[in-house]
C-alpha positions in Angstrom: 27.6 -6.7 -13.3 24.9 -8.9 -11.1 21.7 -10.3 -12.6 18.7 -11.3 -10.9 16.2 -13.7 -12.2 12.9 -14.1 -10.7 10.5 -16.9 -11.1 7.3 -18.5 -9.5 4.5 -15.7 -10.2 1.3 -16.3 -11.5 -2.6 -16.3 -10.8 -3.8 -17.7 -7.5 -7.2 -17.5 -5.8 -7.6 -15.7 -2.4 -6.5 -17.7 0.4 -3.9 -19.6 -1.8 -0.2 -19.7 -1.6 2.8 -18.8 -4.0 6.5 -19.2 -3.7 8.8 -16.8 -5.7 12.4 -17.2 -6.2 15.2 -14.9 -7.2 18.8 -16.3 -8.4 21.4 -14.1 -8.6 24.5 -14.4 -10.8 27.5 -12.6 -12.1 30.0 -10.7 -10.1 29.0 -11.2 -6.5 32.2 -11.0 -4.4 31.0 -9.6 -1.2 28.3 -10.2 1.3 24.9 -8.7 0.5 21.4 -8.3 1.7 18.4 -9.4 -0.6 14.7 -8.7 -0.6 11.5 -8.3 -2.4 9.5 -5.4 -3.2 6.3 -4.8 -5.0 4.4 -2.4 -7.0 0.6 -2.3 -7.8 -0.7 -0.4 -10.6 -1.0 3.3 -9.8 0.9 3.0 -6.4 4.6 3.4 -5.5 7.1 0.5 -5.1 7.0 -0.7 -1.6 9.2 -3.1 0.6 7.8 -6.5 1.1 10.6 -8.4 2.8 14.3 -8.4 3.4 17.0 -10.8 4.7 20.6 -10.1 5.4 23.6 -12.3 4.7 23.2 -13.5 8.3 19.5 -14.5 8.0 18.0 -11.4 9.9 14.6 -10.5 8.2 12.3 -7.7 8.0 8.8 -7.5 6.9 6.2 -5.1 6.0 3.2 -4.9 8.5 0.9 -5.8 5.6 2.5 -9.3 5.1 3.5 -10.3 8.6 2.5 -13.6 9.5 1.7 -14.5 6.1 4.8 -14.2 4.0 8.2 -15.7 5.0 11.7 -15.1 3.3 14.5 -17.2 3.0 17.8 -17.5 1.1 20.3 -20.1 0.1 23.7 -18.5 0.2 25.4 -21.4 -1.7 22.9 -20.8 -4.6 22.8 -16.9 -4.2 19.1 -17.4 -4.3 16.2 -15.8 -2.3 12.8 -17.2 -1.7 9.5 -15.6 -0.8 6.8 -17.9 0.2 3.4 -16.1 0.2 0.5 -17.6 2.1 -3.1 -16.6 2.7 -2.8 -14.4 -0.3 -5.3 -11.5 -0.6 -6.4 -9.6 -3.5 -4.5 -6.7 -2.4 -1.2 -8.6 -2.7 -1.8 -8.2 -6.4 1.4 -6.6 -7.8 4.6 -6.9 -9.7 7.1 -8.3 -7.4 10.8 -7.2 -7.8 13.8 -8.9 -6.3 16.5 -6.6 -4.8 20.1 -7.2 -3.9 22.2 -4.7 -2.2 25.8 -5.2 -1.6 26.8 -4.7 2.2 30.0 -2.8 1.7 30.7 0.4 0.0 29.5 1.7 -2.5 26.6 -0.4 -1.7 25.5 -1.1 -5.1 22.0 -2.2 -5.8 20.3 -4.5 -8.3 17.0 -5.0 -9.5 15.2 -8.1 -11.2 12.9 -7.6 -14.0 9.7 -8.3 -12.0 7.2 -11.2 -11.7 3.6 -10.6 -11.9 1.6 -11.9 -8.8 -2.5 -11.8 -9.4 -4.7 -12.7 -6.6 -8.3 -13.0 -7.8 -11.2 -15.6 -7.8 
């Protein structure tokens, strides 16, 4: 089993910044991709950003130019730096890890609340 523990959420004013962290632990024996998803009240969960083991990134159009994703493979940790936050970024943010080899097992964190409000 793999455990994902997120941290760094909170309340921030519009235009502010937050940095989320997600540390993976447990039975990690292969390469894997990591990412962040979010879910606002009444809306489906959506992709925010992903990063492969080799560092290739992908972002939702709504966060391009404002968010960056990075990872420290030695620490099995992924980070999401969120700048120029908007009220519409308010959501629960979930960390995701997907093994890159069959059967592509997927794991989720418990979620961390990000609230952007004045």
